[in-house]
BAKOL-863031 format. One record per residue (C-alpha): z negated, x negated, y negated. Coordinates in pm, 1 decimal. Each point is the difference from the previous one (the first is absolute). Layout:
N
R         pz         px         py
R          Z          X          Y
...
# end
This chain:
618
R         pz         px         py
R     3358.2     1036.1     -749.2
R      -46.8      338.0      204.8
R      130.8       -7.4      374.2
R      309.5      178.0      -68.9
R      121.6     -251.5     -302.7
R      -71.2     -326.1      247.8
R      361.6       17.2      163.0
R      205.5       42.5     -361.5
R     -210.2     -277.5     -165.8
R        0.6     -265.1      299.4
R      392.9       76.1      135.0
R      -17.5     -347.6      212.4
R     -215.9      192.0      210.7
R      276.5      226.6      119.0
R      229.7     -253.1       79.2
R      105.6      -18.8      359.3
R       23.6     -377.8      -72.2
R     -435.1       -6.9      -62.9
R     -112.5      -36.6      258.8
R     -399.0      -76.3      144.3
R     -236.6      -43.0      268.0
R     -243.5      167.3     -177.9
R     -108.4      268.3     -289.3
R     -319.3       55.5     -220.3
R        9.3      286.8     -189.8
R     -274.6      143.3     -198.6
R       48.3      352.7     -222.6
R     -349.4      -53.3     -185.7
R     -188.4      206.0     -206.2
R     -223.6     -157.7     -266.1
R     -348.0       47.7        6.0
R     -135.3     -298.6     -121.4
R      261.7     -129.9     -264.2
R      284.8      108.5     -215.1
R      350.7      -10.1      203.7
R      119.9     -323.2     -127.0
R      302.5     -220.1      165.6
R     -264.3     -284.1       23.2
R     -200.1      225.3      223.7
R      274.5      156.9      204.0
R      -34.9      -32.3      410.0
R       33.9     -223.5      192.2
R     -134.0     -291.2     -118.6
R       35.7     -347.9      160.9
R     -134.4       87.1      322.9
R     -144.0      371.7      -11.4
R       99.6      333.0      -79.9
R     -338.7      201.3      -20.8
R     -127.7      386.9       16.3
R     -333.9       38.6     -116.9
R     -269.4     -123.5     -218.1
R     -234.5     -314.8       16.4
R     -318.8      112.9     -164.2
R     -143.5     -318.6       29.7
R      245.9     -167.1     -210.0
R     -179.4      -94.8     -273.9
R     -282.7     -159.9      229.4
R      277.2     -190.8      171.1
R      175.7     -136.4     -299.6
R     -336.2     -143.7     -121.7
R      -59.7     -145.7      309.1
R      362.6     -120.9       26.0
R      -69.6     -194.3     -341.0
R     -333.7     -143.8       95.9
R      198.3     -126.1      325.1
R      260.9     -206.7     -212.2
R     -229.3     -316.8      -39.8
R      -61.5      -13.8      377.7
R      375.7        1.7       77.5
R      186.5     -286.0      120.2
R      337.5        2.1      155.3
R       68.0      -57.8      352.8
R      291.6     -251.1      111.2
R      204.6      345.4      -76.1
R      -79.9       16.4     -355.4
R      -62.9     -286.8     -249.1
R     -387.6     -113.6      -20.3
R        0.0      107.8     -369.3
R       37.1      343.8      -48.3
R     -105.0       61.6     -334.4
R      416.8      105.7     -107.1
R     -123.4      321.2      213.8
R     -263.3       95.6     -179.5
R     -104.8      280.4     -109.7
R       65.8      131.5      391.2
R      -16.2      347.3     -144.2
R      221.0       56.9     -279.0
R     -195.9      215.6     -257.3
R      134.1      343.0      -65.9
R      148.0       25.4      322.3
R      -34.4      301.2      251.7
R     -244.9        9.9      328.8
R      360.9      -75.8      199.4
R       88.9     -279.0     -206.2
R     -349.4     -200.9       45.1
R      -23.2       79.5      359.6
R      349.2     -150.3        5.5
R      -59.0     -292.7     -167.3
R     -303.5     -113.7      226.2
R      194.3       91.9      268.9
R      263.9     -235.4      -73.8
R     -251.2     -241.6      -87.5
R     -167.4       34.6      380.0
R      309.4      -22.4      177.4
R      175.1     -318.8     -208.8
R     -321.8     -149.2       32.9
R       92.0      -34.9      382.7
R      -87.2      336.8      157.2
R      238.2      261.5      175.7
R       60.1      294.6     -181.1
R     -177.2      236.4      303.2
R     -295.9     -244.9      -58.7
R        1.5       48.2     -399.8
R       41.9      346.4       -1.5
R     -316.6       60.4      258.1
R     -214.8     -248.1     -225.3
R       29.4      237.0     -279.4
R       26.8      310.4      207.6
R     -251.8      -26.4      352.2
R      -33.8      318.5      198.5
R     -344.1      118.0       53.7
R     -182.3     -303.0      222.4
R     -312.0       47.9      -95.1
R     -130.7      291.4      180.8
R      237.9      -48.7      288.6
R     -225.7      -94.5      284.6
R      265.9      -33.7      273.9
R      234.6     -209.7     -221.5
R      177.5     -286.5      140.8
R     -271.9     -338.2      -83.9
R      270.9     -167.6      -49.4
R      174.9      238.0     -260.6
R     -376.5       74.9     -146.4
R      -51.5     -376.3      -79.6
R      287.1       -1.3     -188.0
R      -55.0      282.1     -198.1
R     -370.9     -146.5      -96.2
R      116.7     -341.0      -63.9
R      283.5      131.3     -277.1
R     -260.9      215.4     -116.7
R     -184.6     -289.3     -143.4
R      293.7     -115.6     -167.4
R       61.5      303.7     -153.8
R      -50.7      382.7      -76.3
R      219.7      273.1      109.9
R      266.6      172.5     -278.9
R     -149.9      346.2      100.3
R      122.8      324.1      -71.1
R      242.1      252.4      147.2
R      316.9     -216.0       45.9
R      311.9      -44.5      234.9
R      104.8     -326.9      -82.4
R      359.3      -93.2      111.7
R      108.4     -350.8      -24.6
R      272.0     -234.2      123.2
R      136.3     -354.7      -16.2
R      407.5       70.2       44.9
R      -93.2      -78.9      418.1
R     -303.8      200.1       79.1
R      -99.8      343.4     -144.0
R     -265.3      234.3       37.6
R     -286.0      228.8     -146.1
R     -405.3      -16.7       52.9
R     -183.6      297.2      -60.8
R     -277.3       14.3     -156.1
R     -367.8       42.8      225.9
R      -43.8      346.0     -106.7
R      370.3      108.4       51.2
R      -16.2      196.5     -321.3
R      411.0      -67.0      -66.3
R      245.9      170.2      273.0
R      235.1     -282.0      183.8
R      204.2      118.5      290.7
R      282.3     -225.3      200.1
R      335.4       95.3      186.7
R      188.1     -218.0      214.2
R      370.8       81.7      105.7
R      238.8      -60.8      263.7
R      261.0     -215.3     -196.1
R     -303.8     -253.7      -84.2
R     -121.8      141.3     -353.9
R     -395.7       36.3      -67.1
R     -103.1      207.4     -289.0
R     -346.5       71.0     -152.3
R      -92.2      204.9     -285.8
R     -282.5      213.9     -175.0
R      177.8      311.3      136.8
R      193.9      168.4      324.8
R      386.3       90.8     -101.2
R       47.7     -275.8     -272.5
R      299.3      -78.8      182.0
R      202.7      252.3      226.1
R       17.6     -149.6      318.0
R       95.1      219.2      314.1
R     -338.7       33.2      238.2
R      269.0     -137.7      291.6
R       29.9     -343.9     -141.1
R     -396.1      -29.2      -43.3
R     -135.5     -249.7      286.0
R     -364.0      -49.9     -159.8
R     -162.0      122.2     -277.8
R     -372.5       -6.9      -87.5
R     -280.2       15.4     -291.7
R     -159.3     -324.8     -163.9
R     -364.7       44.1       19.8
R     -261.8      -86.4     -197.6
R      -40.6     -401.5      -69.2
R      341.9      -31.7      258.3
R      246.1     -215.4      -76.3
R      365.7       64.3       61.6
R      247.5     -278.6       82.7
R      373.6      -72.1       30.0
R      140.2     -343.4       47.4
R      361.9       -9.0      -77.6
R       46.3     -318.1      151.4
R     -125.7       94.4      354.1
R      127.0      337.6      -30.1
R     -348.6      204.2       56.2
R     -258.5      166.4     -111.2
R     -322.4     -219.8       23.1
R     -301.1      214.3      116.1
R     -340.5       -5.2     -172.9
R     -201.5     -157.3      324.4
R      258.8     -282.4       -0.5
R        5.3      -70.2     -375.3
R     -396.8      -23.4      -30.2
R      -65.9     -171.0      341.3
R      252.2     -254.8     -120.0
R     -173.2      -41.7     -343.9
R     -371.1      -16.4      181.4
R      120.7     -265.0      239.7
R      126.5     -228.8     -289.4
R     -341.6     -159.6      -43.9
R     -349.3       12.3      137.3
R      -88.7      238.2     -228.8
R     -368.2       92.7      188.6
R     -109.4     -351.6       40.6
R       28.4      -18.7     -378.4
R     -187.9      313.1      -68.4
R     -263.3     -133.8      222.9
R      -11.5     -359.6     -148.7
R       17.8      152.1     -352.7
R     -180.5      333.5      -34.0
R     -333.1       59.3      -32.0
R     -166.4      312.6      109.9
R     -280.1      120.8     -259.6
R     -237.9      140.3      247.5
R       12.5     -349.1      193.8
R     -136.2     -179.7     -309.0
R     -397.7      -69.2       -8.5
R     -223.8      251.5     -112.6
R     -202.0      -84.8     -326.3
R     -307.8      111.7     -128.2
R       -9.6      360.9     -139.4
R     -214.5       79.4     -304.8
R     -141.0      350.3      -68.5
R      -90.2       26.4     -369.8
R     -277.0      189.3     -165.9
R        4.1      342.2     -129.7
R      -26.8     -129.6     -350.8
R      276.5     -246.9       18.7
R      233.7      232.0      131.7
R     -107.1      264.1     -273.7
R       52.9     -225.8     -278.4
R      331.1     -105.2      152.7
R      126.9      341.0       64.6
R      -68.9       73.9     -414.2
R      163.5     -317.5      -49.7
R      295.8      113.4      157.8
R      -32.3      391.2      -91.4
R     -120.5      178.0      319.0
R     -110.3      348.2      -65.5
R     -207.4      221.4      294.6
R      317.2      240.9        5.5
R      189.1     -343.6      174.8
R     -225.0      -86.8      189.3
R      -24.0      403.7      148.0
R      358.3       91.4        5.2
R      142.4     -324.1       46.1
R     -197.2     -282.7      182.0
R     -229.1      201.1      265.5
R      252.0      233.9      136.5
R      234.0     -286.2       77.2
R     -294.6     -215.4      131.5
R     -109.1      304.5      236.2
R      317.9      138.8      142.7
R      246.5     -260.0      -44.5
R      241.3      178.4     -199.5
R      -14.6       77.1     -382.2
R      -96.4      368.0     -120.4
R      231.1      241.4       -7.9
R       55.7      125.3     -354.1
R      204.3      191.0     -216.0
R      334.9     -166.5     -139.5
R       35.6      -61.7     -424.3
R     -266.5      -46.6     -232.0
R      -64.1      201.2     -333.2
R     -177.9     -287.2     -158.1
R      155.8     -225.4     -269.5
R      223.1     -296.4       96.0
R     -199.1     -301.0      -34.7
R      176.1     -102.3     -327.3
R     -126.5      317.2     -184.7
R     -391.5        0.9      153.5
R     -281.2      -25.2     -183.9
R     -172.9     -172.2      275.4
R       35.0     -372.0       87.0
R      295.9       25.8      281.2
R       70.2     -277.6      269.6
R      330.5     -202.1        4.3
R       98.5      189.7      287.7
R       36.5      352.2     -158.3
R      278.6      -99.1     -242.7
R      243.6      -17.9      277.5
R      131.2      275.6      237.0
R      197.9      -50.5      326.0
R      360.2      102.7       17.2
R      147.3      160.1      306.2
R      263.9       22.5      194.8
R      276.4      278.5     -130.8
R      348.8      144.9       12.1
R      161.3     -174.7      260.5
R     -309.6     -217.7       78.2
R     -230.9      180.7      262.5
R     -350.0      -85.9       37.8
R     -159.5      -98.7      375.6
R     -242.4      216.3      170.2
R     -238.4     -258.5       36.0
R     -186.8      187.1      234.6
R      296.8      113.1      302.9
R      201.6     -313.3      -50.7
R     -279.6     -249.9       10.7
R      165.7     -208.4      262.6
R      234.4     -152.1     -297.3
R     -261.1      -65.3     -247.7
R     -215.2     -293.4       12.4
R     -300.9     -101.6     -259.0
R      -25.4     -365.0      159.8
R       90.9     -292.5     -218.8
R      -48.1     -392.9       -1.9
R     -114.9     -235.4     -290.3
R       44.4     -308.7      -37.8
R      275.1     -262.2     -172.0
R      376.6       40.0       99.6
R      264.7     -255.2       53.4
R      329.4      -52.6      -47.0
R      203.3      311.8       77.2
R      294.3     -181.3      115.5
R     -157.2     -233.8      255.2
R     -222.1      208.1      249.8
R     -253.2     -258.2      175.6
R     -346.9       79.6      190.1
R     -170.9      -82.6     -365.6
R      215.8      365.0     -156.1
R     -287.1      144.5      181.0
R     -300.7     -159.7      -92.6
R     -181.9      293.6     -129.8
R     -323.1      230.5       75.0
R      113.0      337.2      192.4
R     -217.0      302.8     -201.9
R       17.0      326.1      213.2
R      -75.3      190.0     -312.2
R       52.1      -81.4     -364.1
R     -367.3      105.1      -61.0
R     -257.3     -248.2       99.5
R     -337.1       -8.4       16.3
R     -299.6     -213.0     -163.0
R       -5.9     -165.6      345.5
R      344.2      -74.7       23.2
R       35.6     -118.3     -371.5
R     -249.1     -241.2      108.4
R      222.9     -155.4      310.9
R      285.7      -33.6     -245.8
R     -240.5     -155.3     -289.3
R     -117.2     -269.9      245.3
R      285.1      -10.1      232.2
R       20.8     -392.9      -37.6
R     -320.5      -20.0      -54.7
R      -53.4     -271.8      272.0
R      344.7     -194.1      -96.6
R      162.1      112.6      293.4
R      240.2      258.8     -163.6
R      139.1     -183.0     -298.3
R      342.5      173.0      -19.2
R     -225.5      358.0      -10.1
R     -195.7     -162.1     -322.4
R     -152.9      263.5     -214.8
R     -123.0       23.5     -400.9
R     -199.3      219.0     -112.6
R       98.3       79.2     -394.0
R     -253.5      206.3     -223.5
R      152.5      275.8     -242.4
R     -250.8       21.3     -219.8
R      -29.9        3.9     -420.5
R     -240.0        6.8     -287.1
R      -46.9      369.6      -38.6
R      -83.5      -18.6     -359.9
R      362.0     -187.6     -107.6
R      157.1      268.5       46.0
R      409.2       12.9       94.6
R       37.0     -368.2     -129.4
R     -228.1      -90.4      266.1
R      126.4      206.3      259.6
R      341.1     -180.4      -68.8
R     -153.8     -351.0       -3.2
R     -156.7       89.4      332.1
R      336.4      135.7      172.8
R      140.6     -380.7     -142.1
R     -298.5     -174.8      157.6
R       64.1      180.8      320.5
R      313.0      -90.3       21.8
R       32.5     -356.7      -75.5
R     -316.3        3.5      259.1
R      238.5      111.6      305.2
R      281.1     -190.0      -93.6
R     -233.2     -332.3      -16.7
R     -119.5      135.1      318.1
R      305.3       34.5      148.0
R      106.2     -337.7      -78.3
R     -311.4     -147.4      139.3
R       80.5      160.5      377.1
R     -153.7      342.5      -27.1
R      183.8      221.5      231.9
R     -195.5      370.1      -61.5
R     -120.7       72.1     -338.6
R     -308.7      234.9        1.3
R        8.6      178.8     -356.8
R     -387.5      127.7      -41.3
R     -149.2      213.4     -266.2
R     -358.3     -108.2      132.0
R     -336.2     -107.7     -190.1
R       54.6      184.7     -312.7
R     -321.0      -48.8     -252.6
R      -93.7      157.4     -297.8
R      257.2     -231.0     -180.6
R      294.2      -36.5      207.6
R      186.9      305.7      134.9
R      278.2       62.8      311.1
R      340.8      -18.8     -121.4
R      125.6      334.8      135.6
R      169.1      -88.6      370.8
R      310.9      138.9      -20.5
R       66.0     -185.4     -333.9
R     -123.6     -314.2      160.9
R      191.2       21.9      314.7
R      342.6      107.0     -164.1
R      -51.5     -286.0     -287.0
R      -37.0     -246.1      295.6
R      310.5      111.4      259.3
R      234.7       23.6     -332.7
R     -100.8     -314.0     -167.3
R       53.0     -182.8      351.2
R      320.5      193.8       30.6
R      156.7     -149.7     -313.9
R     -167.7     -322.0      129.3
R      188.2       13.1      319.9
R     -321.9      -70.2      142.7
R     -113.2      337.4      146.3
R      158.1      -24.1      378.4
R     -217.1     -340.2      -22.8
R     -338.6      212.4       34.2
R     -174.2      358.5       91.9
R     -159.4      192.0     -223.9
R     -335.8      154.9      143.3
R     -195.8      210.9     -246.2
R     -346.6       49.9      -16.2
R      -96.8      292.7     -221.5
R     -253.3      228.0     -131.4
R      183.8      204.1     -173.1
R      241.2      133.5      270.0
R     -158.7      314.4      217.6
R      242.6      238.3       66.2
R      364.8       27.3      195.2
R      200.2      -14.1     -365.7
R     -211.9     -320.6      -89.6
R       88.0     -188.0      354.0
R      369.6      124.9      -20.3
R       57.8     -122.2     -379.9
R     -149.0     -343.9      120.8
R      225.2      -48.3      278.5
R      308.0      109.4     -174.5
R      -50.8     -248.8     -295.1
R      -46.1     -276.6      280.8
R     -358.5      -50.2      165.5
R       35.8      -58.7      356.9
R     -334.4       90.9      128.1
R     -258.9      211.6     -234.8
R     -358.5      -10.4       37.3
R     -170.2      274.1     -213.5
R     -386.4     -136.8       66.4
R     -179.5      222.3     -231.3
R      146.1      281.4      204.6
R     -143.6     -148.3      320.8
R     -358.3     -109.5     -190.9
R      -10.3      363.4      -94.4
R       24.7      152.2      357.2
R     -258.7     -245.2      104.8
R     -229.4      126.1     -286.3
R       71.4      339.1       66.0
R     -113.2      -44.9      351.5
R     -285.0     -210.9     -122.9
R     -105.9      297.7     -263.0
R       29.5      324.7      232.7
R      320.1      121.5     -142.4
R      268.9      -65.0      288.9
R     -176.9       60.9      344.2
R      144.2       -8.7      336.4
R      175.2     -295.1      -28.6
R      -89.0     -357.2       67.9
R       88.7     -240.7     -297.0
R      285.0     -215.5      210.1
R      129.3      348.9      119.2
R       19.1      145.4     -329.2
R      203.2     -303.1     -136.0
R      236.4        1.6      254.7
R       49.6      395.0      -34.8
R       81.8     -115.7     -369.8
R      264.1     -256.0       56.9
R      174.9      251.0      256.6
R        4.8      284.4     -263.2
R      124.3     -270.7     -289.6
R      266.3      -92.5      255.5
R       80.1      309.2       70.0
R       42.7       89.9     -312.4
R      200.8     -261.7     -145.6
R      233.2      100.8      259.8
R       16.9      340.6     -117.3
R       84.3     -140.5     -377.5
R      261.4     -232.5      178.6
R      152.5      285.4      169.8
R       49.0      168.7     -293.6
R      257.3     -218.5     -134.4
R      178.9      -63.3      349.5
R     -136.6     -314.7       58.9
R     -102.7      -96.6      339.2
R     -199.2     -312.7       17.9
R     -258.6     -186.1     -219.9
R      220.1     -311.6       11.3
R      246.4      181.4     -185.6
R     -273.2      229.8     -228.4
R     -152.7     -367.6     -131.9
R      120.7      -78.7     -322.9
R      224.6      296.1       43.1
R     -116.9      132.4     -378.4
R       88.4      359.9       80.1
R     -220.0      112.8     -261.8
R       88.5      145.1     -363.3
R     -226.1     -130.9     -305.9
R     -167.6      319.6     -265.3
R     -139.2     -119.0     -261.0
R       40.3     -380.0      -27.4
R      157.9     -172.9     -271.4
R      341.6     -183.8       62.6
R     -165.9     -353.5      -32.1
R     -292.3       79.2      271.7
R      300.1      109.2      191.9
R      233.3     -275.0      -45.3
R     -236.8     -256.5       21.6
R     -236.3       95.4      274.0
R      192.3      264.4      185.2
R      328.8     -103.8      -26.7
R      290.2      257.6      104.6
R     -189.6      275.3        9.7
R       86.9      332.1     -117.9
R     -161.8      102.2     -345.9
R      169.1      273.3     -189.1
R     -261.8       -8.0     -237.0
R     -210.8     -252.4     -227.1
R     -374.4       37.7        1.6
R     -301.1     -240.8       26.7
R      -18.3     -399.3      -28.0
R     -255.1     -221.9      126.0
R     -220.1       49.7     -251.3
R      -66.8      378.2       73.8
R      -24.6     -106.0      385.2
R     -280.1     -241.2     -117.0
R     -175.1      225.4     -185.6
R       13.0      271.4      318.1
R     -153.7     -289.3      184.3
R     -273.7       -6.4     -227.0
R      -77.4      316.7      -14.1
R      -75.1       -4.9      341.8
R     -161.0     -349.7       -9.3
R     -226.1      136.3     -252.0
R     -144.0      253.2      233.4
R      -98.9     -266.4      245.1
R     -137.3     -187.8     -244.6
R     -153.0      183.2     -329.0
R     -122.8     -107.7     -300.3
R     -309.4      112.5       11.5
R     -194.0     -152.7      297.4
R     -229.0      338.8       56.4
R      302.8      137.2      104.8
R       84.6     -191.8      295.0
R     -307.3      119.6      180.4
R      145.8      334.4       42.1
R      358.0       -2.0       17.6
R      208.6      153.9      229.6
R      328.1       72.2       79.0
R      219.3      249.5     -181.3
R       56.4      360.5      183.8
R      410.1      -35.3      -66.0
R      158.3      318.9      -50.3
R      341.3     -125.0       79.2
R       62.0      206.1      319.8
R     -252.5      291.2     -106.8
R      -89.9      111.3     -319.1
R     -359.6     -116.9     -150.3
R     -124.2       27.9     -341.1
R       -1.2     -375.0      -51.5
R      317.3      -65.1      160.3
R      382.9       18.8      -73.1
R      163.6      276.6     -195.9
R      208.4      215.9      198.3
R      250.9      225.9      -45.7
R     -215.5      324.4       89.1
R     -334.3     -108.7     -144.2
R     -314.8      263.4       71.3
# end
């Protein structure tokens, strides 16, 4: 229905006998789904103006949480009749409404439930009240924000209100009149109200909540709402008891590898001299990505004659039409790269155990930080953080079938480790040999992530990826987008140390160079997130805001479930063949070639005779 058709279609709304203390109306323009009656606003609790950019990941996480859900006294203990919580094929607003209803019916007040899903930007607010900050930090361990430009209006029949996203990218203005009416709308002048009757008016600010309690007959201020919620439980004490900061864990031995070892593994993972010069060196020296032109004139990966990394078969999605990107530089206060790793608990029964996780300041961790996580329970005093490393290698001569079998083995090992009490899984492609090649880390990560979602065990464990093939921002963003809580691109760090040792990178100490690379990678991931209008790494993790180009539907459905793929393409056989082609560079059949091996020149960014074909070849 259009706005003008509403009154004749619902004549009871014009009947003077029809009375209500409140009304919630949304004239909706459908952006994400086709207009239909089941998707008409309002839903049970909300009407929503905007887009939830992270909805695919939010739905995946909710599906995984279903195994842990147990009803409090407000709900029956067995909640299986409610599953799936998020109805397949519904809009982002419908999924938001379903999760909000679960949280509210589980015992939380409606404002409490809304603030769990749309928290204000608390991470970079040092002046925020400590109790309120602890409230947000605790709930960040329970679930990720539903992120995107949105004004969510809500009601339970007694209270009615609205909350604005942390960026304030949807307008909302309110008026209070002398006769006791309160009006909130996305535009000025929605209703004709004489200025003489307006006793108060204002604008809903980013991350703030506007609430009217019809039972008490008053507007409840944002500070009053949040102060009351922050005082319900000793959240600060729970955080102090449950959380571990990565920086506080004991240091472990730092291993420096020989030039020959680094070179061999660089060849296994397809490193080129061009990548070391154009990508890694500027990040290690200046703490930022090198500046380059947009676009590329080389073939897409599926049409290339060169063996390409699996990362190259994915492209980033970006905000468009009514969905604005963020300016991550000027809007730094509303963004956050901090996250946590560890198991989740029952979403409906918050307790000190709910935040028993390791806090990570960055999603990219160096080799020393990874060693801390791997050995976190080495002394047996932190069983709640038990870590298990699962190796992702396969017989390189076995082709696609061996790769498929290895993925099945890894998924079984992960499930077995979780059943045995593991709370952190490290997926590693280290220790490749002449006969054993690394599974592409993106395939390995997403295969395990979606396997655990299907098994409803994903929230029982945190995933860390120890990878040799990731070295640029796009690679790291993909691994996070497909479920990794933290990424350790160990070979990039070892390559930096090797560049310094051989004199190719001067003027910086190894430790400082590694820190600068981590900083540059983090800034790069933030740049990618902001192009899609996503503010926090917690929301980006598992959000899958990518499109596959050149992968078969079988591979996408099994290992990258839910990813958009408009064309068919290669299967595991070709993926394995590309791994084998790189592997032969490190382990040539003629032993005499090994003594003279060196990296390929490259040619992806600048034309080289032996490199990739360009649209304009000399």
